[in-house]
Backbone bond lengths (Angstrom), bond angles and torsions (degrees), N, CA, C in turn:
res aa  C-N    CA-C-N  psi(-1)  N-CA   C-N-CA  omega(-1)  CA-C   N-CA-C  phi
1 M - - - 1.463 - - 1.540 111.51 -
2 G 1.358 114.49 -23.23 1.460 117.25 -179.25 1.515 111.77 84.99
3 A 1.343 115.33 171.18 1.456 120.60 -179.14 1.518 110.20 -70.67
4 P 1.347 117.22 147.71 1.467 119.51 178.40 1.519 110.83 -63.90
5 R 1.302 115.97 145.00 1.465 121.26 -179.59 1.522 110.13 -71.75
6 P 1.341 118.80 131.81 1.461 120.30 179.32 1.528 111.35 -59.15
7 S 1.321 115.22 145.40 1.462 118.79 177.75 1.527 109.60 -68.36
8 R 1.320 114.76 147.60 1.459 119.65 -179.82 1.518 109.33 -103.01
9 H 1.316 115.17 111.72 1.459 120.74 -177.71 1.522 109.28 -117.31
10 N 1.316 117.03 -174.51 1.466 120.21 -174.13 1.528 114.33 -54.76
11 P 1.345 119.77 -43.69 1.466 118.19 179.73 1.530 113.41 -57.69
12 Y 1.323 117.15 -33.78 1.463 120.30 179.32 1.524 110.27 -62.72
13 F 1.325 116.87 -47.42 1.464 120.04 -178.79 1.525 111.13 -70.99
14 D 1.345 117.42 -31.58 1.463 120.20 172.90 1.524 110.30 -60.71
15 L 1.340 115.24 -43.33 1.458 119.72 -179.87 1.521 111.87 -63.70
16 L 1.334 116.65 -44.43 1.460 119.45 178.75 1.520 110.99 -58.40
17 D 1.324 116.56 -40.96 1.461 120.85 179.48 1.531 110.42 -66.36
18 A 1.347 116.59 -41.95 1.468 120.50 179.83 1.517 111.23 -66.00
19 C 1.320 116.95 -28.23 1.470 120.93 -179.28 1.524 112.44 -70.34
20 K 1.320 117.48 -6.58 1.460 120.46 175.88 1.527 110.98 -75.49
21 Q 1.329 116.56 -14.28 1.456 121.44 178.01 1.526 109.56 -102.84
22 R 1.324 116.42 154.53 1.455 120.38 175.42 1.521 109.82 -75.34
23 G 1.317 115.71 152.92 1.453 120.40 176.24 1.513 112.54 93.06
24 C 1.310 114.45 169.53 1.464 122.78 -175.45 1.524 112.11 -48.78
25 P 1.332 118.97 118.37 1.466 120.31 -178.53 1.518 113.03 -68.38
26 I 1.338 117.20 -26.45 1.467 119.26 177.10 1.521 109.74 -67.16
27 C 1.331 117.04 -42.99 1.469 120.08 175.53 1.523 110.69 -57.47
28 T 1.330 116.25 -46.15 1.466 120.67 -179.85 1.518 111.16 -56.08
29 L 1.325 116.33 -48.36 1.464 120.76 -177.70 1.516 112.29 -68.33
30 V 1.330 116.44 -43.30 1.462 120.22 -176.76 1.523 111.30 -65.32
31 L 1.324 116.78 -39.56 1.464 119.07 177.19 1.524 110.84 -59.21
32 G 1.327 116.16 -40.42 1.468 120.10 178.20 1.512 112.45 -67.90
33 V 1.324 117.12 -41.56 1.469 121.22 -179.83 1.525 110.45 -61.60
34 V 1.331 116.44 -46.89 1.467 119.81 -178.64 1.521 111.00 -67.02
35 R 1.342 117.01 -39.38 1.465 119.65 177.84 1.534 110.79 -60.69
36 H 1.331 116.99 -45.04 1.468 120.16 179.14 1.522 110.93 -65.33
37 Y 1.330 116.26 -36.72 1.472 120.10 178.00 1.528 110.38 -62.24
38 L 1.335 116.68 -49.19 1.457 119.83 -178.59 1.526 110.97 -64.11
39 E 1.327 117.19 -38.14 1.463 119.86 177.45 1.525 110.49 -62.08
40 A 1.327 116.64 -42.70 1.466 120.23 179.08 1.515 110.80 -63.60
41 I 1.337 116.66 -39.38 1.461 120.13 -179.56 1.524 111.01 -63.63
42 V 1.323 117.02 -53.50 1.466 119.62 -171.25 1.523 113.00 -76.88
43 Y 1.327 117.93 -23.55 1.460 119.25 -177.34 1.525 113.79 -103.96
44 E 1.346 117.82 -16.98 1.459 119.52 -175.43 1.525 114.06 -128.86
45 C 1.330 117.29 -30.54 1.474 119.59 -168.87 1.515 113.94 -118.29
46 V 1.330 117.66 8.69 1.457 118.38 -172.66 1.529 112.33 -63.92
47 N 1.319 118.19 -25.08 1.458 121.04 178.52 1.526 112.88 -96.07
48 D 1.337 116.71 7.13 1.461 121.30 178.02 1.529 108.75 -79.15
49 P 1.354 118.79 121.83 1.472 120.57 -175.55 1.523 114.84 -54.78
50 P 1.347 120.68 -47.86 1.461 118.50 179.34 1.530 113.41 -59.42
51 T 1.338 116.20 -34.96 1.456 119.90 177.89 1.516 110.97 -63.87
52 R 1.313 116.32 -48.78 1.461 121.56 -178.69 1.527 110.52 -63.49
53 I 1.329 116.90 -42.35 1.467 120.53 -178.38 1.524 110.66 -64.17
54 A 1.336 116.59 -40.47 1.461 120.11 -179.85 1.523 111.17 -63.31
55 V 1.323 117.28 -40.34 1.456 120.90 -179.75 1.528 110.59 -68.27
56 V 1.325 116.80 -41.79 1.468 120.34 178.33 1.525 110.20 -65.50
57 A 1.332 116.53 -43.60 1.463 120.66 -177.73 1.518 111.93 -62.61
58 S 1.330 117.24 -31.82 1.465 120.82 179.38 1.526 111.66 -91.33
59 H 1.341 116.58 4.42 1.460 123.10 -176.93 1.525 111.22 56.89
60 G 1.309 115.45 45.41 1.452 121.65 177.73 1.510 112.13 88.58
61 Y 1.316 114.95 174.48 1.455 120.58 175.89 1.523 109.35 -76.98
62 C 1.326 116.10 164.63 1.457 120.35 176.93 1.526 109.47 -64.11
63 N 1.324 116.12 172.64 1.462 120.78 -176.01 1.522 111.88 -56.05
64 D 1.329 116.66 -48.76 1.459 120.21 -175.97 1.517 111.55 -63.85
65 H 1.326 117.53 -45.81 1.463 120.13 -177.53 1.525 111.89 -74.26
66 T 1.321 117.30 -27.82 1.466 119.77 173.49 1.522 110.39 -62.76
67 W 1.334 117.08 -45.69 1.458 119.75 -178.00 1.518 112.74 -75.31
68 Q 1.326 116.94 -17.64 1.466 118.71 170.79 1.521 110.15 -65.13
69 L 1.330 117.18 -34.45 1.468 120.28 176.34 1.529 109.88 -60.95
70 H 1.333 116.11 -38.68 1.463 120.21 178.04 1.521 110.39 -65.09
71 E 1.341 116.61 -44.70 1.460 120.64 179.75 1.526 111.72 -63.15
72 M 1.344 116.21 -30.96 1.462 121.21 178.49 1.523 111.94 -79.09
73 R 1.334 116.55 -6.85 1.474 122.62 -175.74 1.535 110.98 56.43
74 A 1.336 114.45 38.54 1.466 120.64 -178.41 1.522 109.98 -85.79
75 S 1.328 115.90 61.77 1.465 120.60 -171.23 1.528 112.50 -64.00
76 L 1.327 117.59 -45.23 1.458 120.23 -176.10 1.527 111.15 -66.78
77 G 1.332 116.51 -52.04 1.452 119.63 -179.33 1.511 112.27 -61.68
78 A 1.338 117.15 -41.12 1.459 120.58 179.30 1.521 110.93 -64.83
79 A 1.327 116.27 -41.20 1.461 119.73 -179.69 1.525 111.06 -62.56
80 I 1.332 116.48 -42.94 1.469 120.52 -179.29 1.529 110.76 -63.41
81 M 1.326 117.21 -50.41 1.461 120.64 -175.58 1.523 112.14 -70.68
82 Y 1.324 116.69 -43.96 1.453 118.52 -174.46 1.526 112.69 -77.95
83 R 1.316 117.64 -19.77 1.473 118.74 168.74 1.519 109.34 -63.84
84 D 1.337 116.73 -42.62 1.466 120.30 177.18 1.529 111.01 -61.12
85 V 1.343 115.81 -42.40 1.467 119.46 179.86 1.522 110.48 -60.98
86 L 1.322 116.80 -47.51 1.463 120.85 -178.22 1.518 111.98 -67.15
87 R 1.319 116.90 -33.71 1.462 119.53 174.71 1.528 110.12 -65.48
88 G 1.331 115.99 -36.56 1.456 119.22 176.11 1.518 111.57 -63.75
89 V 1.341 116.37 -39.22 1.463 120.21 177.25 1.518 110.36 -64.06
90 M 1.331 116.21 -44.49 1.464 119.53 179.00 1.519 111.35 -61.40
91 N 1.328 116.64 -37.11 1.458 119.75 178.27 1.531 110.73 -66.82
92 S 1.339 116.52 -39.10 1.465 120.08 177.66 1.523 110.67 -61.87
93 I 1.328 116.36 -39.41 1.465 120.30 177.89 1.523 110.40 -67.17
94 A 1.333 115.74 -39.81 1.468 120.21 -176.79 1.520 112.32 -65.27
95 V 1.331 117.51 -36.60 1.467 120.32 -176.55 1.531 111.98 -89.53
96 R 1.314 117.55 -4.10 1.462 120.98 179.50 1.518 109.86 -69.55
97 S 1.300 115.48 135.56 1.465 120.73 176.33 1.517 109.52 -73.03
98 A 1.326 116.96 138.96 1.456 120.92 -179.49 1.525 110.39 -56.46
99 G 1.326 115.26 132.43 1.458 120.06 178.14 1.515 114.71 86.91
100 S 1.347 117.41 -7.11 1.469 119.85 -179.46 1.526 110.32 -91.49
101 R 1.317 115.69 164.59 1.461 120.08 178.46 1.529 110.36 -75.26
102 L 1.322 115.23 157.11 1.460 121.05 174.99 1.520 107.47 -118.63
103 S 1.343 117.36 119.68 1.454 121.89 -179.05 1.521 108.11 -122.66
104 L 1.324 115.59 91.08 1.461 120.23 -175.46 1.528 112.38 -68.29
105 F 1.318 117.81 -31.18 1.457 120.03 -175.69 1.521 113.30 -98.28
106 A 1.315 116.48 19.95 1.458 122.18 168.00 1.522 105.21 -121.37
107 P 1.344 118.39 83.69 1.465 122.57 -169.73 1.519 113.61 -57.16
108 R 1.330 114.78 147.02 1.456 120.79 175.20 1.520 109.29 -66.85
109 K 1.330 116.46 169.06 1.466 121.39 -177.03 1.517 111.55 -56.17
110 Y 1.332 117.70 -33.09 1.464 120.23 179.86 1.518 110.23 -60.29
111 Y 1.361 115.77 -47.78 1.458 119.66 -178.07 1.521 111.41 -68.27
112 L 1.359 116.65 -36.53 1.454 118.93 177.83 1.513 110.58 -61.10
113 G 1.345 116.26 -39.88 1.459 120.21 178.38 1.516 111.80 -66.44
114 V 1.333 116.15 -39.50 1.462 120.65 178.18 1.525 110.34 -62.33
115 L 1.333 116.02 -46.87 1.456 119.32 179.95 1.520 111.74 -61.81
116 S 1.328 116.13 -38.02 1.455 119.88 179.07 1.519 110.95 -63.55
117 R 1.341 116.80 -41.49 1.466 120.49 -178.41 1.522 112.09 -72.22
118 L 1.332 116.79 -19.89 1.461 120.35 -177.31 1.524 112.47 -98.52
119 T 1.340 117.22 21.49 1.463 119.37 -175.67 1.524 112.43 -59.94
120 S 1.316 117.43 -33.63 1.460 118.61 -179.84 1.521 110.79 -68.45
121 F 1.333 116.47 -22.77 1.462 120.48 -177.73 1.519 111.52 -87.27
122 V 1.340 116.20 -35.41 1.468 119.73 -176.36 1.520 111.41 -116.01
123 N 1.330 116.64 23.58 1.465 120.99 171.09 1.512 113.52 64.46
124 S 1.295 117.29 40.42 1.462 124.53 171.47 1.524 113.91 51.50
125 A 1.320 116.87 40.64 1.460 119.62 178.06 1.514 110.14 -74.91
126 E 1.314 116.51 145.70 1.449 120.50 173.84 1.524 108.21 -72.89
127 P 1.342 118.47 134.24 1.460 120.29 178.31 1.515 110.77 -67.63
128 P 1.324 116.91 155.80 1.456 120.15 -179.24 1.515 111.41 -64.26
129 G 1.302 117.23 144.70 1.453 120.74 -178.44 1.510 111.74 -106.23
130 I 1.323 115.44 177.34 1.445 121.59 -178.90 1.527 109.36 -69.05
131 G 1.316 116.36 139.76 1.448 120.35 174.65 1.515 114.91 84.71
132 R 1.331 118.64 15.42 1.463 120.41 178.50 1.520 109.74 -67.53
133 S 1.319 115.81 151.06 1.451 120.94 177.53 1.525 110.35 -66.14
134 L 1.323 115.99 144.40 1.460 120.24 177.32 1.520 111.82 -70.85
135 A 1.341 118.03 -7.56 1.456 120.53 178.52 1.530 111.18 -64.93
136 D 1.313 117.41 -26.67 1.460 120.78 -179.84 1.526 109.43 -144.52
137 P 1.340 117.23 66.88 1.464 119.46 -175.00 1.516 113.77 -70.25
138 H 1.329 118.27 -30.98 1.458 120.76 -177.68 1.525 109.89 -85.05
139 A 1.325 116.07 59.95 1.463 120.11 -172.89 1.519 112.89 -67.97
140 A 1.310 117.66 -19.79 1.465 120.59 -178.89 1.520 112.52 -102.61
141 C 1.325 117.74 17.75 1.472 122.15 -179.51 1.531 110.15 -49.71
142 P 1.327 118.73 118.36 1.474 120.22 -178.24 1.527 113.48 -59.33
143 A 1.334 117.48 -34.65 1.465 119.26 179.20 1.529 110.94 -67.67
144 C 1.336 117.04 -34.02 1.463 120.04 176.54 1.524 110.55 -65.43
145 Q 1.337 116.63 -35.02 1.461 119.64 178.62 1.532 110.24 -66.76
146 V 1.317 116.99 -38.24 1.467 120.65 175.79 1.524 109.54 -63.12
147 R 1.341 116.05 -43.37 1.456 120.23 178.40 1.527 111.73 -59.81
148 E 1.326 116.63 -46.54 1.466 120.86 -177.37 1.527 111.44 -64.49
149 R 1.316 116.25 -40.38 1.462 119.40 179.88 1.528 110.86 -64.18
150 S 1.339 116.60 -42.66 1.465 119.26 -179.14 1.524 111.01 -70.60
151 E 1.336 117.38 -34.94 1.463 120.32 176.94 1.528 110.74 -57.47
152 L 1.317 116.29 -49.76 1.466 120.02 -177.00 1.521 111.34 -64.73
153 G 1.327 116.64 -39.02 1.458 119.85 179.79 1.515 112.27 -64.42
154 Y 1.323 116.81 -45.89 1.464 119.80 -178.67 1.530 111.91 -73.07
155 L 1.323 117.70 -32.94 1.458 119.36 175.73 1.527 110.46 -63.76
156 G 1.329 116.32 -37.75 1.456 119.70 176.24 1.520 111.36 -61.41
157 A 1.331 116.36 -38.58 1.465 120.38 178.93 1.530 111.11 -68.31
158 V 1.335 117.23 -37.17 1.472 120.11 176.59 1.520 110.22 -59.57
159 L 1.331 116.12 -47.60 1.458 120.32 -178.41 1.526 111.70 -66.14
160 E 1.320 116.17 -33.18 1.458 120.33 -178.95 1.526 111.73 -68.18
161 H 1.333 116.57 -32.91 1.470 120.02 -172.01 1.525 113.54 -114.15
162 I 1.332 118.82 8.99 1.451 120.77 -171.46 1.530 112.84 -63.63
163 D 1.334 118.46 -22.15 1.466 118.95 -179.62 1.524 113.23 -100.78
164 E 1.356 117.34 11.73 1.460 121.02 175.32 1.528 109.17 -90.80
165 M 1.304 116.63 130.72 1.460 121.08 -172.42 1.529 112.49 -58.47
166 E 1.340 117.21 -43.33 1.463 119.93 -178.32 1.520 110.60 -58.45
167 F 1.319 115.40 -48.23 1.459 118.71 -178.44 1.522 111.43 -71.59
168 L 1.324 116.59 -40.52 1.454 120.27 -176.88 1.524 111.47 -60.06
169 E 1.325 117.39 -42.24 1.458 120.46 178.65 1.523 111.26 -64.08
170 A 1.332 115.56 -42.10 1.465 119.26 178.86 1.530 110.38 -66.25
171 F 1.314 116.59 -41.06 1.469 121.62 -178.75 1.523 110.86 -62.79
172 R 1.322 117.32 -43.16 1.465 120.73 179.19 1.528 111.26 -59.98
173 G 1.316 116.31 -32.93 1.457 119.44 -179.56 1.514 113.98 -67.57
174 T 1.334 117.99 -17.61 1.468 120.74 179.48 1.518 112.25 -82.43
175 G 1.317 117.32 -21.19 1.459 120.74 -173.25 1.512 112.20 97.07
176 G 1.336 116.82 -6.07 1.461 120.66 176.76 1.519 113.70 100.55
177 L 1.328 115.06 179.88 1.463 121.62 179.06 1.521 110.14 -75.87
178 C 1.327 116.49 149.08 1.457 119.48 167.96 1.534 107.44 -66.58
179 I 1.324 117.80 160.98 1.459 119.18 -174.61 1.521 112.20 -70.09
180 V 1.330 117.67 -21.71 1.466 120.10 175.82 1.519 109.93 -66.20
181 H 1.322 117.00 -48.69 1.458 120.19 -179.80 1.531 111.73 -74.46
182 L 1.326 116.50 -28.99 1.460 119.13 174.65 1.529 110.07 -63.56
183 D 1.316 116.26 -42.71 1.463 120.63 178.51 1.522 110.95 -63.49
184 Q 1.333 116.30 -41.44 1.463 119.72 177.83 1.521 110.95 -59.87
185 A 1.314 115.90 -45.53 1.465 119.44 -179.15 1.520 111.15 -64.35
186 A 1.328 116.65 -44.19 1.465 120.55 -175.23 1.519 112.89 -72.32
187 S 1.329 116.59 -27.41 1.464 119.34 -174.69 1.524 113.87 -96.49
188 T 1.326 117.82 -14.20 1.468 119.41 -176.14 1.522 113.94 -114.69
189 A 1.337 118.05 -18.38 1.470 120.28 -174.56 1.528 111.07 -72.60
190 R 1.321 115.82 144.72 1.459 121.51 176.12 1.528 111.70 -89.61
191 D 1.319 117.07 -25.63 1.460 121.57 -178.73 1.527 108.85 -85.65
192 I 1.332 116.45 90.78 1.455 120.73 -175.77 1.521 111.72 -65.44
193 A 1.335 116.99 -33.26 1.473 119.84 178.82 1.525 110.21 -62.61
194 A 1.335 117.14 -40.19 1.465 120.22 178.22 1.519 110.63 -66.88
195 V 1.338 117.00 -38.14 1.466 120.71 176.49 1.526 110.31 -61.28
196 D 1.335 116.55 -42.91 1.469 120.17 178.66 1.525 111.13 -59.39
197 R 1.334 116.63 -41.53 1.471 119.81 179.84 1.526 110.72 -66.56
198 L 1.333 115.77 -41.82 1.465 119.55 178.62 1.530 110.65 -62.40
199 L 1.317 117.23 -44.82 1.464 120.59 -178.29 1.527 111.45 -64.39
200 A 1.330 116.82 -36.51 1.465 119.85 178.46 1.531 110.77 -62.62
201 V 1.342 116.15 -43.32 1.472 120.17 177.86 1.516 110.40 -66.23
202 Q 1.333 116.27 -42.47 1.459 120.53 -177.91 1.529 111.31 -62.50
203 V 1.327 117.45 -39.19 1.466 120.29 178.73 1.526 110.24 -61.22
204 E 1.322 117.53 -42.32 1.466 120.74 177.81 1.529 110.41 -58.10
205 L 1.333 115.99 -44.24 1.457 120.15 -177.44 1.522 111.59 -69.71
206 L 1.324 116.71 -37.21 1.463 120.42 177.52 1.527 110.95 -66.75
207 Q 1.308 116.71 -37.96 1.462 120.06 177.30 1.520 110.86 -64.17
208 S 1.325 116.44 -38.83 1.466 120.56 177.83 1.522 110.85 -64.11
209 L 1.345 117.00 -43.28 1.459 120.48 178.67 1.524 110.46 -66.38
210 D 1.311 117.03 -38.61 1.459 121.33 177.41 1.526 110.57 -58.56
211 A 1.324 115.81 -43.04 1.464 119.90 179.64 1.527 110.93 -63.86
212 E 1.322 117.00 -40.20 1.464 120.11 179.21 1.524 110.95 -67.08
213 L 1.319 117.30 -38.85 1.464 121.00 177.42 1.527 110.32 -63.11
214 S 1.322 115.78 -41.54 1.464 119.88 179.17 1.529 110.79 -63.09
215 E 1.326 116.47 -40.83 1.461 120.73 178.47 1.526 110.69 -67.02
216 F 1.325 116.71 -39.68 1.466 120.96 177.52 1.526 109.88 -61.28
217 L 1.326 116.33 -46.07 1.464 120.40 -179.51 1.534 111.12 -65.96
218 R 1.317 117.35 -37.30 1.467 120.76 178.34 1.522 110.86 -58.84
219 K 1.327 115.54 -41.39 1.459 119.96 -176.78 1.531 112.95 -76.74
220 Q 1.348 116.15 -6.03 1.467 118.89 173.76 1.531 110.82 -82.72
221 D 1.310 115.44 -16.24 1.459 120.73 176.27 1.537 109.11 -66.67
222 Y 1.308 116.34 134.43 1.473 120.24 -176.04 1.520 112.85 -55.83
223 R 1.339 116.41 -26.18 1.469 119.52 -178.02 1.531 112.43 -71.30
224 F 1.335 116.20 -20.59 1.466 118.90 -174.93 1.534 112.75 -121.08
225 R 1.312 117.38 12.03 1.459 120.39 -175.71 1.518 113.37 -67.66
226 A 1.293 116.98 -16.10 1.463 119.84 177.97 1.523 111.90 -75.83
227 E 1.318 117.05 -15.59 1.466 121.06 179.83 1.528 109.73 -74.25
228 D 1.306 115.72 141.62 1.461 120.67 178.51 1.530 110.40 -66.68
229 I 1.328 114.53 142.74 1.469 120.27 173.90 1.523 107.54 -84.03
230 G 1.299 116.24 127.52 1.460 121.29 -179.72 1.512 112.52 -104.16
231 H 1.328 115.24 -141.05 1.462 121.32 -177.37 1.514 112.29 -60.46
232 E 1.331 116.01 -21.54 1.467 119.70 -178.41 1.523 112.57 -74.55
233 G 1.336 116.80 -5.63 1.458 120.29 -174.36 1.511 114.72 -60.03
234 D 1.330 117.07 -33.54 1.461 119.15 179.41 1.528 111.44 -104.64
235 S 1.337 117.09 17.09 1.464 119.72 -177.87 1.522 111.46 -62.35
236 W 1.326 116.97 -32.98 1.466 119.28 -179.65 1.525 111.30 -67.58
237 I 1.351 116.59 -33.12 1.470 120.04 177.42 1.525 109.74 -70.68
238 R 1.334 115.83 -41.02 1.457 119.81 177.20 1.523 111.52 -65.12
239 A 1.335 116.48 -31.47 1.464 119.84 176.71 1.527 110.74 -67.50
240 L 1.340 116.43 -39.49 1.462 119.60 176.41 1.527 110.71 -59.29
241 A 1.339 116.02 -46.86 1.464 120.63 -179.21 1.524 111.35 -67.27
242 M 1.321 116.87 -32.77 1.457 120.39 178.75 1.520 110.97 -65.47
243 V 1.307 117.04 -36.45 1.460 121.25 -178.10 1.523 111.82 -80.60
244 A 1.331 116.81 -45.89 1.460 120.60 -171.49 1.517 114.34 -102.76
245 G 1.338 118.71 -12.29 1.456 120.65 -171.93 1.513 109.82 89.10
246 K 1.317 116.64 168.02 1.469 119.91 -179.54 1.529 110.06 -66.27
247 R 1.316 114.62 147.29 1.461 120.01 -178.30 1.526 110.82 -57.80
248 G 1.314 115.88 130.87 1.461 121.38 177.42 1.507 114.97 94.28
249 V 1.331 118.45 -8.38 1.463 119.27 -177.14 1.520 110.58 -71.51
250 R 1.345 117.52 -24.58 1.470 121.97 175.57 1.507 109.60 -134.43
């Protein structure tokens, strides 16, 4: 009779819809999830105490999500939340002993306790510890926690449906997962057989992109510049997205 067919729930249909666009479907979905989250925060929840406390405790959103607020023109919500953040910074400076170091991204015990109590809100992320690299100081960014939670959920749906013809055809049309999300799927999934199937499909798609890149590079040679550029013309842009993910996802 064969294995039972996986149930089709909302993530499956979200994935099919995302597969209508080129590029990693997980990136497509996650960008939408985070955008909707930030919109809900600044337009509906900015005066909600747990929301405000989480943002202050994480010393604001990360760089990318902070500037998304600017792109959204969320002036009122940003002003309310980031005034609290800056007041928290001023308080940290005020209580600092003269001559001692100031470590804004190693929260005091109060903030660690707040973050622990807000795990249901920020997806149980571990708070940033002492000595973190300045490359990613906002390690507890609540929007990043929303992104991570949605990434894992949708990756699970990809693995669940990767051998279904309807989904597989749609997935191939995207060009496959970016290598960041591919790594997440391959390193966290428990169903190794599903990972093997996903990797087999991904290799086919990577080989196809490799061929297009080679054709694009061939036509950059002066001997072949008279040839028309075809579908391979944007292969270099797709290669960028394949390596780093869609712009803005991190």
